[in-house]
VMD Tcl script that draws the C-alpha trace (Angstrom):
set ca {
  {0.00 0.00 0.00}
  {2.80 2.40 0.87}
  {4.50 1.57 -2.42}
  {1.34 2.51 -4.32}
  {0.97 5.75 -2.37}
  {4.62 6.57 -3.01}
  {4.21 5.97 -6.73}
  {1.06 8.12 -6.77}
  {2.88 10.89 -4.94}
  {5.76 10.76 -7.41}
  {3.36 11.04 -10.32}
  {1.49 13.92 -8.74}
  {4.73 15.79 -8.11}
  {6.06 15.05 -11.57}
  {6.50 17.87 -14.04}
  {4.76 15.68 -16.58}
  {1.37 15.45 -14.89}
  {-0.97 16.85 -17.50}
  {-3.99 15.97 -19.52}
  {-3.17 13.99 -22.61}
  {-3.78 16.15 -25.65}
  {-5.35 13.94 -28.25}
  {-6.11 10.30 -27.79}
  {-3.87 7.32 -28.04}
  {-4.70 4.55 -30.49}
  {-4.87 1.18 -28.70}
  {-4.45 -0.75 -31.97}
  {-1.21 1.07 -32.75}
  {-0.27 0.83 -29.07}
  {-0.39 -2.96 -29.20}
  {2.10 -2.90 -32.09}
  {4.36 -0.41 -30.31}
  {4.29 -2.26 -26.95}
  {6.15 -5.36 -28.17}
  {9.17 -4.71 -25.93}
  {6.91 -4.04 -22.92}
  {5.66 -7.62 -23.15}
  {8.95 -9.08 -21.92}
  {8.33 -7.69 -18.42}
  {4.63 -6.78 -18.31}
  {3.17 -9.68 -20.28}
  {1.25 -9.62 -23.56}
  {-1.81 -7.90 -22.10}
  {-0.18 -6.07 -19.19}
  {-0.77 -8.84 -16.65}
  {2.75 -9.96 -15.87}
  {3.77 -13.43 -14.75}
  {6.83 -11.87 -13.06}
  {6.46 -10.89 -9.40}
  {8.86 -7.93 -9.59}
  {6.92 -6.09 -12.30}
  {3.54 -4.36 -11.94}
  {0.37 -5.41 -13.70}
  {-0.59 -2.50 -15.96}
  {-3.64 -3.94 -17.71}
  {-6.78 -1.87 -17.22}
  {-4.83 0.96 -15.61}
  {-5.90 4.54 -16.31}
  {-4.35 5.81 -19.58}
  {-3.42 9.19 -18.13}
  {-1.69 7.53 -15.19}
  {0.28 5.23 -17.53}
  {1.20 8.15 -19.77}
  {2.46 10.23 -16.84}
  {4.45 7.34 -15.40}
  {6.11 6.63 -18.75}
  {6.93 10.33 -19.21}
  {8.46 10.38 -15.71}
  {10.69 7.44 -16.62}
  {11.58 9.08 -19.92}
  {12.62 12.29 -18.13}
  {14.75 10.38 -15.62}
  {12.57 11.41 -12.68}
  {12.30 7.79 -11.55}
  {15.64 6.26 -10.70}
  {17.14 3.03 -9.48}
  {17.69 -0.16 -11.45}
  {14.12 -0.33 -12.74}
  {14.04 3.40 -13.40}
  {17.20 3.23 -15.49}
  {15.92 0.25 -17.46}
  {12.58 1.95 -18.08}
  {14.26 5.21 -19.07}
  {16.23 3.30 -21.69}
  {13.02 1.70 -23.00}
  {11.20 5.05 -23.07}
  {14.10 6.91 -24.73}
  {13.14 5.69 -28.20}
  {9.43 6.51 -27.90}
  {7.72 9.66 -29.12}
  {4.95 11.34 -27.16}
  {2.40 9.76 -29.53}
  {3.97 6.32 -29.05}
  {3.52 6.70 -25.30}
  {-0.11 7.80 -25.72}
  {-0.78 4.80 -27.95}
  {0.86 2.32 -25.55}
  {-1.02 3.83 -22.60}
  {-4.30 3.49 -24.54}
  {-3.55 -0.15 -25.36}
  {-2.89 -1.16 -21.76}
  {-5.79 0.95 -20.44}
  {-8.13 -0.95 -22.78}
  {-7.04 -4.35 -21.50}
  {-9.28 -6.19 -19.07}
  {-8.09 -5.95 -15.45}
  {-7.04 -9.14 -13.76}
  {-5.45 -12.32 -15.00}
  {-6.11 -13.13 -18.68}
  {-8.24 -16.18 -19.34}
}
mol new
graphics top color blue
foreach p $ca { graphics top sphere $p radius 0.5 }
foreach p [lrange $ca 0 end-1] q [lrange $ca 1 end] { graphics top cylinder $p $q radius 0.2 }
display resetview
């Protein structure tokens, strides 16, 4: 619970907290999220205990988190790995990926 509150606080304090201008395309997001699948699973429900489930998460939240990683505002081993992953993505790519995962059903895939 504290981890979630800490993550929420970091997002709220981030310089990237903003409304997403324009919508992301979940169909394009699925194509662009191929490297995300290695850690977060095909639909955002990860089989790995050290990585968060991101399926069904709010698109704006996902967008802001990815922008925070991209800007280097989240650090540590995971932060550095995520920053590297985000470094090749455009703002539209991030919107599309966020839309894809936001449109996935929450919980474990059937």
